[in-house]
C-alpha positions in Angstrom: 19.3 1.1 -8.4 17.4 -0.1 -11.4 20.4 -2.3 -12.4 20.5 -3.7 -8.9 16.8 -4.5 -9.1 17.2 -6.1 -12.5 19.9 -8.4 -11.1 17.9 -9.3 -7.9 14.7 -10.0 -9.6 16.4 -12.6 -11.8 17.3 -14.6 -8.7 14.7 -17.2 -8.2 16.7 -19.0 -5.6 19.1 -17.7 -3.1 22.6 -18.5 -4.4 25.4 -20.0 -2.5 29.1 -20.2 -3.2 31.7 -22.8 -2.5 35.0 -23.6 -3.8 34.5 -27.4 -3.6 31.0 -28.7 -4.0 30.0 -31.6 -1.9 28.2 -33.9 -4.4 26.2 -35.5 -1.6 24.6 -32.1 -0.8 21.6 -30.8 -2.8 23.0 -27.8 -4.4 19.5 -26.1 -4.5 18.9 -26.5 -0.8 20.6 -23.7 1.1 22.6 -24.9 4.1 23.7 -22.6 7.0 27.3 -23.2 6.4 27.1 -22.1 2.7 24.5 -19.4 2.7 25.3 -15.9 1.7 23.7 -13.7 4.2 23.8 -10.7 1.8 21.8 -12.7 -0.9 19.4 -14.0 1.6 18.6 -10.4 2.8 18.4 -9.2 -0.9 15.8 -11.9 -1.5 13.9 -10.8 1.7 13.9 -7.2 0.5 12.6 -8.0 -3.1 10.0 -10.5 -1.8 8.8 -7.8 0.7 8.2 -5.3 -2.1 6.1 -7.9 -3.9 4.1 -8.6 -0.7 3.3 -5.0 -0.3 2.0 -4.9 -3.9 0.0 -8.1 -3.4 -1.8 -6.9 -0.2 -2.1 -3.3 -1.2 -4.0 -4.2 -4.3 -6.8 -5.5 -2.1 -6.9 -2.4 0.1 -6.9 -0.1 -3.0 -9.8 -1.8 -4.6 -11.9 -1.9 -1.4 -11.3 1.7 -0.6 -12.1 2.9 -4.1 -8.6 4.0 -5.2 -9.0 1.7 -8.2 -11.9 -0.1 -9.6 -13.2 -3.2 -7.8 -14.3 -5.3 -10.8 -17.1 -7.4 -9.2 -20.8 -6.9 -8.7 -20.9 -8.2 -5.0 -18.4 -8.0 -2.2 -19.1 -11.8 -1.8 -17.5 -12.3 -5.2 -14.3 -10.4 -4.4 -11.0 -11.9 -3.1 -11.9 -15.5 -3.2 -9.5 -17.8 -1.3 -7.6 -19.0 -4.3 -6.8 -15.4 -5.2 -5.0 -14.9 -1.8 -2.6 -17.9 -2.2 0.3 -16.0 -3.6 0.6 -13.4 -0.9 0.3 -16.0 1.9 2.9 -18.2 0.3 5.2 -15.2 -0.3 4.8 -14.1 3.3 5.5 -17.5 5.0 7.6 -19.5 2.6 9.7 -16.6 1.4 9.9 -13.6 3.7 9.3 -15.0 7.2 11.0 -18.3 6.4 14.1 -16.5 5.2 14.2 -14.1 8.1 14.0 -17.0 10.5 16.8 -18.7 8.6 19.0 -15.6 8.5 18.7 -14.2 12.1 20.7 -16.7 14.0 23.4 -16.9 11.3 23.6 -13.0 11.3 23.7 -12.9 15.1 26.6 -15.4 15.1 28.5 -13.2 12.5 27.5 -10.0 14.3 25.8 -8.8 11.2 23.5 -6.5 13.3 22.4 -4.3 10.4 21.3 -7.4 8.5 19.3 -8.4 11.5 17.8 -4.9 11.9 16.6 -4.7 8.4 15.2 -8.2 8.5 13.3 -7.6 11.7 11.7 -4.4 10.4 10.5 -6.3 7.3 9.3 -9.2 9.5 7.3 -6.7 11.7 5.6 -5.1 8.8 4.8 -8.4 7.3 3.2 -9.8 10.5 1.2 -6.7 11.2 -0.1 -6.8 7.6 -1.1 -10.5 7.8 -3.0 -9.7 11.0 -4.6 -6.6 9.4 -6.0 -8.7 6.6 -6.6 -12.1 8.2 -6.7 -11.6 12.0 -5.5 -14.7 13.7 -2.7 -16.3 11.8 -0.1 -19.0 12.5 3.1 -17.9 14.1 4.5 -19.7 17.1 4.0 -23.1 15.4 4.7 -21.9 11.9 8.0 -22.4 9.9 9.1 -25.3 12.1 9.1 -28.6 9.9 10.7 -30.5 12.9 7.9 -30.0 15.2 6.3 -33.4 15.6 3.2 -32.1 17.2 2.2 -30.4 14.0 4.0 -32.5 11.5 5.6 -29.3 10.2 2.5 -28.6 8.0 -0.4 -27.9 10.3 0.4 -25.0 12.6 -2.3 -23.7 14.8 -3.4 -20.0 14.8 -2.0 -17.6 17.2 -4.2 -14.9 18.7 -4.0 -11.9 16.5 -3.1 -9.4 19.3 -0.3 -11.7 20.3 1.1 -11.7 16.7 0.8 -7.9 16.7 2.8 -7.9 19.9 5.5 -10.0 18.3 5.7 -7.4 15.6 6.2 -4.6 18.1 9.0 -6.7 19.8 10.6 -7.2 16.5 10.7 -3.5 15.9 12.1 -2.8 19.3 14.8 -5.5 18.7 15.6 -3.9 15.4 16.2 -0.5 17.1 18.9 -2.2 19.2 20.4 -3.9 16.2 20.9 -0.5 14.5 22.4 0.9 17.7 24.9 -2.0 18.2 28.4 -2.2 16.8 28.1 -4.3 13.7 30.3 -5.8 10.9 29.1 -6.6 7.5 27.6 -4.1 5.0 24.3 -5.3 3.6 23.0 -4.1 0.3 20.2 -1.7 1.4 17.5 -1.4 -1.4 15.5 1.0 0.6 17.8 3.5 2.4 21.1 2.8 0.7 22.8 2.2 4.0 21.6 5.3 5.9 20.9 3.4 9.1 19.5 6.4 11.0 16.6 6.4 8.5 15.8 2.8 9.5 15.5 3.9 13.1 13.2 6.8 12.1 11.1 4.2 10.1 10.8 2.0 13.2 9.4 5.0 15.2 6.9 5.6 12.3 5.9 2.0 12.2 5.4 2.0 16.0 3.1 5.0 15.5 1.0 2.9 13.0 1.0 0.1 15.6 -0.4 2.0 18.4 -2.8 4.0 16.3 -4.3 0.7 15.0 -4.7 -0.5 18.6 -6.3 2.7 19.9 -9.7 1.2 20.2 -8.6 -1.9 22.3 -6.1 -0.1 24.5 -6.9 3.6 24.6 -4.7 4.7 27.4 -1.7 2.7 26.6 -1.9 3.7 22.9 -2.3 7.4 23.8 0.7 7.2 26.2 2.8 5.5 23.6 1.9 7.9 20.9 2.5 10.9 23.1 6.1 9.5 23.8 6.7 9.1 20.0 5.4 12.6 19.3 7.6 14.0 22.0 10.7 12.3 20.7 9.9 13.6 17.2 12.0 11.1 15.4 9.8 10.0 12.5 10.8 9.8 8.9 11.0 13.2 7.2 11.2 14.4 3.6 14.1 12.7 1.9 13.7 9.6 4.1 10.6 8.0 2.4 10.5 4.2 2.8 9.9 3.3 -0.9 10.9 0.5 -3.2 12.2 1.8 -6.5 11.7 0.0 -9.8 13.8 0.1 -13.1 13.0 0.4 -16.8 14.1 -3.0 -18.1 11.4 -4.6 -20.3 12.5 -8.2 -20.4 14.8 -10.8 -18.8 13.9 -9.6 -16.3 11.0 -7.1 -16.4 12.1 -4.6 -13.7 9.3 -2.1 -14.2 6.6 -1.1 -11.8 3.9 -3.9 -12.0 1.1 -1.2 -12.6 3.0 0.1 -15.6 3.7 -3.3 -17.1 0.0 -4.1 -16.8 -1.2 -1.1 -18.5 1.4 0.6 -20.8 1.0 -2.2 -23.5 0.5 -1.8 -27.2 -3.2 -2.5 -26.6 -3.5 -0.4 -23.4 -5.7 -2.2 -20.9 -5.0 -3.1 -17.3 -6.8 -1.6 -14.4 -9.7 0.8 -14.6 -9.2 3.9 -12.4 -11.9 4.7 -9.8 -14.6 7.2 -10.9 -15.0 8.1 -7.3 -11.3 8.7 -6.6 -10.9 10.8 -9.7 -14.0 12.8 -8.9 -12.7 13.5 -5.4 -9.4 14.8 -6.9 -10.7 16.8 -9.9 -14.4 17.8 -9.3 -15.3 17.7 -5.6 -13.4 20.9 -4.7 -14.2 22.7 -8.0 -12.7 25.1 -9.0 -9.7 23.9 -7.0 -8.2 20.8 -8.5 -5.9 18.6 -6.6 -2.3 19.4 -7.8 -1.5 15.7 -7.8 -4.1 14.6 -10.2 -1.9 15.1 -13.3 0.8 13.0 -11.7 -1.5 10.3 -10.5 -3.6 9.9 -13.7 -2.8 10.0 -17.5 -5.7 10.7 -19.6 -5.5 9.0 -23.0 -8.3 11.3 -24.1 -8.8 14.8 -22.8 -12.6 14.9 -23.5 -15.2 12.4 -22.5 -16.1 9.5 -24.9 -19.5 9.5 -26.5 -19.8 6.0 -27.8 -21.9 3.7 -25.6 -20.2 0.7 -27.2 -17.0 1.8 -25.7 -18.6 3.0 -22.4 -21.9 1.4 -21.8 -23.0 3.7 -18.9 -23.2 6.6 -21.4 -26.6 5.1 -22.5 -27.8 4.4 -19.0 -29.5 6.2 -16.2 -27.8 6.3 -12.9 -29.0 3.7 -10.4 -31.8 5.0 -8.1 -29.6 4.9 -5.0 -26.8 6.8 -6.8 -29.4 9.6 -7.7 -30.7 9.6 -4.2 -27.3 9.8 -2.6 -25.8 12.3 -5.1 -22.9 10.1 -6.1 -21.3 10.7 -9.5 -22.0 8.0 -12.1 -20.1 6.9 -15.1 -17.8 9.9 -15.7 -16.4 12.4 -13.2 -16.8 15.7 -15.1 -16.2 16.4 -18.7 -12.4 16.2 -19.1 -11.8 12.6 -20.1 -11.3 11.0 -16.7 -12.5 7.7 -17.9 -12.7 4.9 -15.2 -15.4 2.7 -13.7 -17.8 3.0 -10.8 -17.3 0.9 -7.6 -18.2 -2.8 -8.0 -18.6 -2.7 -11.7 -18.2 -6.2 -13.3 -19.2 -5.4 -16.9 -17.4 -7.0 -19.7 -14.3 -5.3 -21.2 -15.0 -3.3 -24.5 -12.3 -2.3 -26.8 -11.4 0.7 -24.7 -7.8 -0.1 -23.7 -6.5 3.0 -25.5 -9.2 5.2 -24.1 -9.5 4.7 -20.5 -7.5 6.8 -18.0 -4.1 5.2 -17.1 -1.8 5.2 -14.2 0.3 8.4 -14.3 4.0 9.0 -13.5 3.4 8.7 -9.8 3.7 6.1 -8.4 3.7 3.7 -11.4 6.3 5.3 -13.6 3.8 6.2 -16.3 3.3 9.4 -18.2 2.6 12.9 -16.8 -0.6 14.3 -18.0 0.2 17.5 -20.0 -3.0 17.4 -22.1 -1.3 15.4 -24.8 -4.2 12.9 -25.0 -2.0 10.3 -26.8 -2.3 6.6 -26.2 -0.1 4.6 -23.9 2.6 2.3 -25.0 5.5 0.4 -23.5 7.8 3.2 -24.5 5.7 6.0 -23.0 6.3 8.0 -19.9 8.8 7.1 -17.2 9.0 3.5 -18.7 7.9 2.0 -15.5 10.5 3.6 -13.3 8.0 3.9 -10.4 7.9 3.3 -6.7 6.0 1.5 -3.9 5.1 4.2 -1.3 5.3 1.9 1.7 5.7 4.6 4.4 6.0 8.3 3.7 6.6 11.3 6.0 3.2 12.7 5.0 1.6 9.4 6.4 3.1 10.1 9.8 1.6 13.6 9.9 -1.9 12.3 9.1 -1.6 9.5 11.6 -0.6 12.1 14.3 -3.5 14.3 13.3 -6.0 11.5 13.7 -4.5 10.6 17.1 -4.7 14.1 18.3 -8.3 14.5 17.1 -9.7 11.1 18.3 -7.8 10.1 21.4 -8.0 11.5 24.9 -4.7 12.5 26.2 -2.8 13.0 22.8 -2.0 16.6 22.5 -1.1 18.9 19.6 -2.6 20.9 16.7 -4.3 18.4 14.4 -4.9 21.1 11.8 -1.2 21.9 11.6 -0.4 18.3 11.0 -3.0 17.9 8.3 -1.5 21.0 6.6 2.0 19.5 6.9 0.9 16.1 5.6 -0.7 17.6 2.6 2.3 19.7 1.8 4.8 16.9 2.2 2.6 14.6 0.0 2.3 17.1 -2.8 5.9 18.1 -2.7 7.1 14.5 -2.8 4.8 13.5 -5.6 6.2 16.3 -7.8 9.9 15.8 -6.7 9.8 12.2 -7.4 8.2 12.7 -10.7 10.7 15.3 -11.8 13.5 12.7 -10.9 12.3 10.6 -13.8 12.5 11.3 -17.6 9.2 13.2 -17.3 10.9 16.2 -15.9 11.0 18.1 -19.1 7.2 17.5 -19.8 6.4 18.5 -16.2 8.4 21.7 -16.1 7.3 22.8 -19.6 3.6 22.3 -18.7 3.9 23.7 -15.1 6.8 25.5 -13.4 7.7 24.9 -9.8 6.4 28.3 -9.0 3.0 27.6 -10.6 2.8 24.2 -8.8 3.6 26.0 -5.5 0.8 28.4 -6.1 -1.6 25.6 -6.8 -0.6 23.9 -3.6 -1.2 27.1 -1.7 -4.7 27.5 -3.1 -5.4 23.9 -2.2 -4.2 24.5 1.4 -6.1 27.6 1.7 -9.4 25.8 0.8 -8.6 23.0 3.3 -8.0 25.6 6.0 -11.4 27.1 5.3 -13.1 23.8 5.3 -11.4 22.8 8.7 -12.4 26.1 10.4 -16.1 25.6 9.2 -16.4 22.0 10.3 -17.6 20.4 13.4 -15.6 17.5 15.1 -17.1 14.7 12.9 -16.4 16.5 9.7 -12.9 17.4 10.8 -12.2 13.7 11.2 -13.6 13.2 7.8 -11.3 15.9 6.3 -8.3 14.2 8.1 -9.2 10.8 6.6 -10.1 12.2 3.1 -6.7 14.0 2.8 -4.8 11.0 4.2 -6.7 8.8 1.6 -5.8 11.1 -1.2 -2.1 11.1 -0.2 -2.1 7.3 0.0 -2.4 6.6 -3.8 -0.5 3.4 -4.4 -0.8 2.2 -0.8 -3.9 0.1 -0.2 -2.7 -1.3 3.2 -2.9 1.9 5.1 -6.2 3.1 3.3 -7.9 -0.2 4.3 -6.7 0.2 7.9 -7.8 3.9 8.0 -11.3 3.0 6.6 -12.0 0.3 9.1 -10.4 2.1 12.0 -12.3 5.4 11.6 -15.2 4.8 9.1 -13.8 7.7 7.1 -13.7 9.1 4.6 -17.5 8.6 4.8 -20.2 8.6 2.1 -18.1 6.5 -0.2 -19.5 5.7 -3.7 -21.5 2.4 -3.2 -21.7 -0.5 -5.6 -23.8 -0.2 -8.7 -26.4 -2.7 -7.4 -28.4 -1.5 -4.6 -27.7 -4.6 -2.6 -24.0 -5.1 -3.1 -23.1 -7.4 -0.1 -21.2 -7.0 3.0 -18.0 -5.0 3.0 -15.1 -7.4 3.9 -13.7 -6.5 7.3 -11.2 -9.4 7.0 -10.3 -11.7 4.3 -10.8 -15.4 3.7 -7.9 -17.6 4.5 -6.1 -18.5 1.3 -7.1 -21.8 -0.4 -3.6 -23.4 -0.2 -3.7 -22.9 3.5 -7.3 -24.0 4.1 -7.0 -27.3 2.2 -3.5 -28.4 3.4 -3.6 -27.4 7.1 -5.9 -29.7 9.1 -6.1 -27.0 11.8 -7.4 -24.4 9.3 -10.7 -22.8 10.2 -12.1 -21.0 7.1 -14.4 -18.1 7.5 -18.0 -18.1 6.4 -19.1 -16.4 3.1 -20.2 -13.1 4.8 -16.8 -12.2 5.9 -18.2 -10.0 8.6 -15.4 -11.0 11.1 -13.4 -8.1 12.3 -9.7 -7.8 13.0 -9.0 -7.7 16.8 -8.3 -3.9 16.8 -11.6 -3.1 14.9 -14.2 -2.8 17.6 -16.3 -0.5 15.5 -20.0 -1.5 14.7 -20.5 -4.6 12.6 -21.7 -4.6 9.1 -22.2 -1.9 6.4 -23.5 0.7 8.9 -19.9 1.5 9.6 -18.1 1.1 6.3 -19.6 -0.2 3.0 
């Protein structure tokens, strides 16, 4: 797979082949009669992985998975910083899907069509989740004289969501149909039944997001999906796998490439997220912590020149609210508090780094050694786009919060935690970190640690009222989502949980963005664009929860 990825990422344009080149035809402009549908689909798959990373970065920072490096929410995610994901979505993914579908239909390449439609559906839902109303019906049509090909109007967000659902349903028919052509499947390696299970799982996500605007319809649809019980299961994870190639091209996980450098650096981990995993349930520690985080130091720093907050008193609102400040505990988990925009001291080889999961870094076996480009799994990480554990947590939420959805929410939470922990370890031991992992902790010892964690969660559930049970569902889902900011951002806005999140360092840190600005390249080139105001208090159509920081902050 890593060799395949290295080859594909080097393709900046879709290649075409022809025995005789017509010199009157631009060889860089793909024409229907010369396009390779396999290569078009490959490009869609790779661009989709990039889109997931681009959008998920925003969600991870806003939900405290990794540090948000600004003082105020109004300083985060400015329009120009959103250009790349918008261009990738429209000019690359959606445009190539539109180009490919009629050609694949004519050739009866139904599996190509099914894969493309699933990716199209996820992309459209994600655009709506971040921007609400977006162009669709008038987009990608350069021959439309009414819009000059450059100025599409917005479609209502709910209607774009409906297009995504229709795309999933059409994809299901594609996979059931007789087909010729064998696409290169970078996600499921040609196991087409897994794509159908993924479709059902994405439909679960679709209806759960819409539960506030269509309670009865969403409940009925979710009940039908639960009854069919055909979601992705362990071994059917929807993930994108990275390689270990350093240059020409760099096929490593982008989080690895940004942090495992000779000088360290890259993202700061979130003080709040690390505290939740290592200190909140003390003496029980989340078994995934050593896979998620790699400590370059196993004791706390003491030099304020490296970590300025060591010489500071916690802000008054932190003290009043009981939030951890500066460092979570005493064991070297060195990150940053939420909305910290301080300058960067020479701490690149001290701060906590991404671990083996999902970034392909190093397993934390208390070595306390600095990171480097040759450390850990060399970047052989994954994008966890949709995992079996996620489906269990979504079902638990539906059972707990929706009238008419039946089942045992606690059992699904337990199942989700178990699947998440088992997958994190199983993936990690599939890398070159297997020796370090098994030497430090046997499978039996890990299983015991998981059982202790589950026993604690069971006791917490039994002791909790309905509100705290929803918080527990969301907290455990959020902890299982590491590396996936899209679902954590949706979860947080949809439920307001997990609650009591660590606030910004400033007492007045601005309004939590419920949607994003439109990207700069869209706002300045499309005369029909309608940029949002500075407050970004607009809510996505499915978010009917109270406005402002009283719901999420």
